[in-house]
C-alpha positions in Angstrom: 25.0 -14.2 -22.1 26.2 -17.6 -23.2 23.9 -20.4 -24.3 24.6 -22.2 -21.0 23.7 -18.9 -19.1 20.4 -18.7 -20.9 19.7 -22.4 -20.3 20.2 -21.8 -16.5 17.8 -18.9 -16.6 15.2 -21.0 -18.4 15.7 -23.8 -15.8 15.0 -21.3 -13.0 12.0 -19.9 -14.9 10.5 -23.4 -15.1 11.0 -23.8 -11.3 9.2 -20.5 -10.8 5.9 -21.8 -12.1 6.5 -21.3 -15.8 6.7 -25.1 -16.4 4.1 -26.1 -18.9 4.3 -22.8 -20.8 6.0 -23.1 -24.2 9.6 -22.0 -23.9 11.0 -19.4 -26.3 14.1 -19.9 -28.4 17.3 -19.8 -26.3 19.8 -18.3 -28.8 21.4 -14.9 -28.1 18.8 -12.0 -28.2 15.7 -14.2 -28.1 13.1 -14.1 -25.3 13.6 -16.3 -22.2 10.0 -17.7 -21.8 6.5 -16.8 -22.8 5.9 -14.7 -19.7 9.1 -12.7 -20.6 7.9 -12.0 -24.2 9.1 -8.4 -23.9 12.3 -9.3 -22.2 15.1 -10.4 -24.5 17.9 -12.6 -23.2 20.3 -9.6 -23.5 18.3 -7.9 -20.7 19.9 -10.3 -18.3 23.2 -8.9 -16.9 26.1 -10.4 -15.0 25.6 -10.1 -11.2 29.0 -11.7 -10.4 29.5 -14.8 -8.3 27.7 -17.1 -10.9 24.5 -15.1 -11.1 22.6 -12.9 -13.6 19.9 -10.3 -13.0 17.4 -8.1 -14.8 15.5 -5.0 -13.9 11.8 -5.5 -13.3 10.9 -1.9 -12.3 12.8 1.4 -12.0 12.2 5.0 -11.0 11.4 4.0 -7.4 12.3 6.7 -4.9 14.2 5.0 -2.1 12.1 1.8 -1.9 12.3 0.0 1.4 10.5 -3.3 1.2 8.7 -5.6 -1.3 6.1 -8.3 -0.6 4.2 -10.6 -2.8 0.4 -10.9 -2.8 -1.4 -14.2 -3.5 -1.7 -14.2 -7.3 1.7 -12.6 -7.9 1.2 -8.8 -7.6 3.9 -7.0 -5.7 3.6 -4.4 -3.0 6.5 -1.9 -2.6 7.0 0.7 0.2 8.8 4.0 -0.6 10.5 5.6 2.4 8.7 9.0 1.6 5.4 7.3 2.6 4.0 5.8 -0.6 2.8 2.3 -1.1 2.8 0.9 -4.6 1.2 -2.1 -6.2 3.0 -3.6 -9.3 0.6 -5.8 -11.3 1.4 -8.8 -13.5 1.9 -6.5 -16.5 4.4 -4.3 -14.6 1.9 -1.4 -14.2 2.3 0.8 -11.1 -0.7 1.7 -8.9 -0.4 3.9 -5.8 -2.3 2.5 -2.8 -4.4 5.1 -0.8 -5.1 4.9 2.9 -1.5 4.6 4.2 -0.6 6.3 7.5 1.2 9.6 7.8 4.9 8.9 8.3 7.9 10.7 9.8 10.1 10.8 6.6 13.2 12.3 8.1 16.7 10.9 8.5 16.3 7.1 8.4 12.5 7.4 9.2 9.6 6.9 6.8 7.5 4.1 5.5 9.5 0.9 6.2 8.6 -2.7 6.1 5.5 -4.5 4.7 4.1 -7.9 5.5 1.1 -9.7 4.0 -1.1 -11.5 6.6 -0.8 -15.3 6.5 -4.6 -15.4 6.2 -4.7 -12.7 3.6 -7.2 -14.7 1.5 -9.7 -14.2 4.3 -8.6 -11.0 6.1 -7.1 -9.0 3.3 -4.7 -7.5 5.9 -1.5 -5.8 5.0 0.9 -4.7 7.8 3.2 -1.8 7.6 6.0 -0.6 9.9 6.8 3.1 9.8 8.3 6.0 11.7 5.6 7.9 13.5 5.8 11.4 15.0 3.7 13.0 17.8 2.5 16.6 18.1 5.9 17.6 19.5 7.8 16.2 16.6 9.2 13.2 18.6 9.2 9.9 16.8 9.3 6.2 17.1 8.7 3.0 15.2 5.0 2.0 14.8 3.1 -0.9 13.2 -0.4 -1.1 11.9 -2.6 -2.9 9.4 -5.4 -2.2 7.0 -7.6 -4.2 4.6 -6.4 -4.1 1.0 -9.3 -3.7 -1.3 -8.2 -3.0 -4.9 -5.9 0.0 -4.6 -7.1 1.1 -1.2 -5.8 0.2 2.2 -9.0 0.6 4.3 -9.5 1.2 8.0 -5.8 1.4 8.8 -5.2 1.1 12.5 -2.0 1.2 14.6 -1.5 -1.9 16.8 2.0 -1.1 18.2 3.9 2.0 19.1 7.5 2.2 20.3 7.6 4.1 23.6 8.8 6.6 24.5 9.0 8.6 21.3 12.3 10.4 21.0 14.0 13.2 19.0 16.2 12.6 16.0 16.0 10.6 12.8 18.2 7.6 13.5 17.8 3.8 14.1 14.1 3.0 13.6 14.7 -0.5 12.3 12.3 -2.1 11.1 11.2 -5.5 9.8 8.1 -7.5 10.2 7.9 -11.3 10.3 5.0 -13.7 10.8 6.1 -17.0 12.3 4.6 -20.5 12.0 2.1 -19.8 14.8 0.9 -16.5 13.1 2.7 -14.4 15.7 4.0 -11.0 14.5 7.6 -10.2 15.2 8.7 -6.5 15.0 12.4 -5.4 14.9 13.4 -1.9 16.0 16.4 0.3 16.6 17.5 2.0 19.7 17.0 5.4 18.1 20.8 6.0 18.4 20.5 6.2 22.2 22.5 3.1 22.9 22.0 2.8 26.7 18.2 2.2 26.0 18.9 -1.1 24.4 19.6 -2.6 27.8 16.6 -0.9 29.5 13.6 -3.3 29.8 11.3 -0.4 30.7 11.5 1.1 27.2 11.0 -0.4 23.7 14.1 1.0 21.9 16.6 -1.7 20.8 14.1 -4.6 21.3 12.5 -7.3 19.3 8.8 -7.4 20.0 6.4 -10.4 19.6 2.6 -9.9 19.3 -0.5 -11.6 18.2 -1.6 -10.5 14.8 -4.2 -8.1 16.3 -1.6 -6.5 18.6 -2.4 -8.4 21.8 0.4 -9.6 24.0 1.1 -13.4 23.9 0.9 -15.0 27.3 4.1 -17.0 26.6 6.3 -14.0 25.9 9.5 -14.3 28.2 8.6 -11.1 30.2 4.8 -11.6 30.1 4.5 -11.8 33.9 7.3 -9.3 34.6 7.1 -6.1 36.7 8.9 -3.0 35.6 9.4 -4.4 32.1 7.7 -4.0 28.7 5.9 -7.4 28.4 5.8 -7.4 24.6 9.6 -7.8 24.5 11.1 -11.0 23.1 14.8 -10.1 23.1 16.9 -7.0 23.8 20.4 -5.5 23.4 19.9 -4.7 19.7 21.3 -1.7 17.9 19.4 -1.3 14.6 17.8 -4.4 13.2 17.0 -3.9 9.5 16.9 -7.6 8.5 14.7 -10.4 9.8 13.3 -13.6 8.4 11.9 -16.9 9.6 13.8 -20.1 8.6 11.2 -22.3 6.9 13.1 -25.4 7.9 13.0 -24.8 11.6 10.6 -22.0 12.3 13.4 -20.0 14.0 13.5 -16.2 13.5 16.8 -14.8 12.4 17.8 -11.1 12.6 20.7 -9.0 11.4 21.7 -5.6 12.7 24.1 -2.8 12.1 27.2 -2.5 14.3 29.2 0.6 14.9 32.1 1.0 12.6 32.2 -2.8 12.2 30.5 -5.7 14.0 27.3 -6.1 11.9 25.9 -9.4 13.2 23.3 -12.1 12.6 21.5 -13.6 15.6 19.1 -16.5 15.9 16.6 -15.0 18.3 15.9 -16.7 21.6 13.3 -15.8 24.2 14.5 -13.3 26.8 18.1 -13.2 25.6 20.4 -10.2 25.8 22.3 -9.6 22.5 24.8 -7.3 24.0 24.5 -3.8 22.6 26.1 -1.6 23.8 28.0 -3.5 26.5 29.3 -6.0 24.0 30.0 -5.5 20.2 32.6 -6.3 17.7 32.4 -2.8 16.4 34.3 0.4 17.3 33.2 3.2 19.5 32.5 6.3 17.4 33.6 8.7 20.1 36.9 7.0 21.1 37.7 4.9 18.0 38.5 2.0 20.4 36.9 -1.5 20.3 34.1 -2.3 22.6 35.1 -4.4 25.7 35.2 -8.0 24.3 37.4 -10.1 22.1 36.6 -12.6 19.4 37.2 -15.4 21.8 35.1 -14.3 24.7 31.9 -12.3 24.9 30.6 -10.4 27.9 29.0 -12.7 30.5 25.2 -12.7 30.3 25.0 -11.7 26.7 24.7 -13.8 23.6 27.6 -13.8 21.1 26.5 -13.2 17.5 25.6 -16.2 15.4 27.6 -14.6 12.5 29.6 -11.4 12.5 31.3 -9.1 10.0 34.3 -7.2 11.4 33.9 -4.7 8.6 30.3 -3.6 8.4 28.5 -4.4 5.1 25.5 -2.4 6.3 23.0 -5.2 6.5 19.4 -4.7 5.3 16.9 -7.3 4.2 17.2 -11.1 4.5 15.7 -14.1 2.9 16.2 -17.9 3.0 16.5 -20.1 0.0 15.8 -23.5 1.6 13.7 -26.6 0.9 14.4 -26.2 -2.8 16.6 -29.1 -3.8 16.4 -28.2 -7.5 17.8 -24.7 -6.8 21.5 -24.0 -7.3 21.4 -21.9 -4.1 19.5 -24.3 -1.9 20.4 -23.9 1.8 21.4 -20.3 1.5 20.7 -17.1 3.4 20.6 -13.9 1.3 21.4 -10.6 3.0 21.3 -7.1 1.5 24.3 -4.8 2.0 23.9 -1.0 1.9 27.5 0.1 2.6 29.1 -2.7 0.6 26.6 -2.2 -2.3 26.2 -5.9 -2.8 24.0 -8.9 -2.1 25.6 -11.4 0.3 24.9 -15.1 -0.1 25.7 -17.2 2.9 25.8 -21.0 2.5 24.2 -22.9 5.4 24.9 -26.3 6.9 21.9 -26.5 9.2 22.2 -23.3 11.2 25.9 -23.0 10.6 27.3 -20.5 8.1 30.0 -22.2 6.0 30.7 -20.0 3.1 30.0 -16.4 1.9 30.1 -14.8 -1.5 29.1 -11.3 -2.9 26.8 -10.7 -5.8 26.0 -7.4 -7.6 29.3 -6.1 -6.6 29.9 -4.0 -9.7 26.4 -2.4 -9.7 27.1 0.5 -7.3 23.7 0.0 -5.8 22.8 -0.1 -2.1 20.8 -3.2 -1.5 17.9 -2.5 0.8 15.7 -5.6 0.6 15.7 -9.2 -0.7 12.7 -11.5 -0.8 12.1 -15.1 -2.1 8.6 -15.5 -3.5 6.3 -18.5 -3.1 7.5 -19.8 -6.4 11.2 -19.3 -5.6 11.9 -16.1 -7.5 14.6 -13.9 -5.8 13.6 -10.2 -5.7 16.0 -7.4 -4.7 15.3 -3.7 -4.1 18.0 -1.0 -4.4 18.0 2.1 -2.2 18.6 5.0 -4.6 16.8 8.2 -5.8 16.1 6.0 -8.8 15.7 2.7 -7.0 15.2 -0.6 -8.9 13.4 -3.8 -8.4 15.6 -6.7 -9.6 15.2 -10.4 -10.2 18.4 -12.4 -9.7 19.0 -16.0 -10.7 21.9 -18.4 -10.5 24.0 -18.8 -13.6 25.1 -22.3 -13.1 
């Protein structure tokens, strides 16, 4: 790293709550800051696109999600069903009390969210693939109280019904909005026609109270012959979702078929098209779905942003309300197939530019989060998965 590179890292470190701590020397090979006493400057590697990164933790077997606890400890889910706590010293602790998961295909232990009132409730929420006695499975969500390294009294508050066979398209991401409502993304379990069927929960975004109760203002709350927990429908496999802190709007990104990965800004009761409208290609015929870039099927919402070639989107985080940050007003999206981190520049809600980071790593990017202090954390989906920190090099 050059002297200017290290200076940029130091500036970010200061923004991350390290201000007031004595900075270390900034020449090549010296430590970055007091908290990084065991991390030499040479540990930072080029991430491309004007960024550098370092490895915080390794030997994670297909990690799926990371969340920050008050105080700075990190929780990481592993698809096989384990929940880990990484303390401030980088030590790994396995959390007991997690639910049994259906760890087949794309199923397993998926997303994690810390309750907005964690300081009082100690609740940690998990989404996971859950099987029944017949071996059929669906997305489920529950919470327990985190006490030390135990998740106590775990209870399921949501189950995707009906449960189905196969190991594809479970989703799933969890987001708490400004009102404390819990949003749950799911897949259509690779049965595309179900995404348009309001009597089932596959291919839907669901909105609940934190205890699992149905909000009275959900768009289908008074409907008949419809699942009243549904917020929006016509989704294929939503593996990225985040709330925009500027507006409170919830954004979601989903996988398209052989192209057509898309981002949507979720609106109540709207139909986002799958499978009657998509910018992807039909797997069976190799032909495009019935729409053009200029016109979308009537009654469905066109994507807010679309990739004609699928990057394989997973994980999403906003970098906003941080005027000191070089990437302020950005949306970060993980890419599994493209093996990169995508940074989208925002002008309001409009996407104006895009760049790819970590393009030479060869790692599938499963999740990206921005901590309360502004640190950007990234998880890679590998047998030997990694937790990374990435900072601008500008």
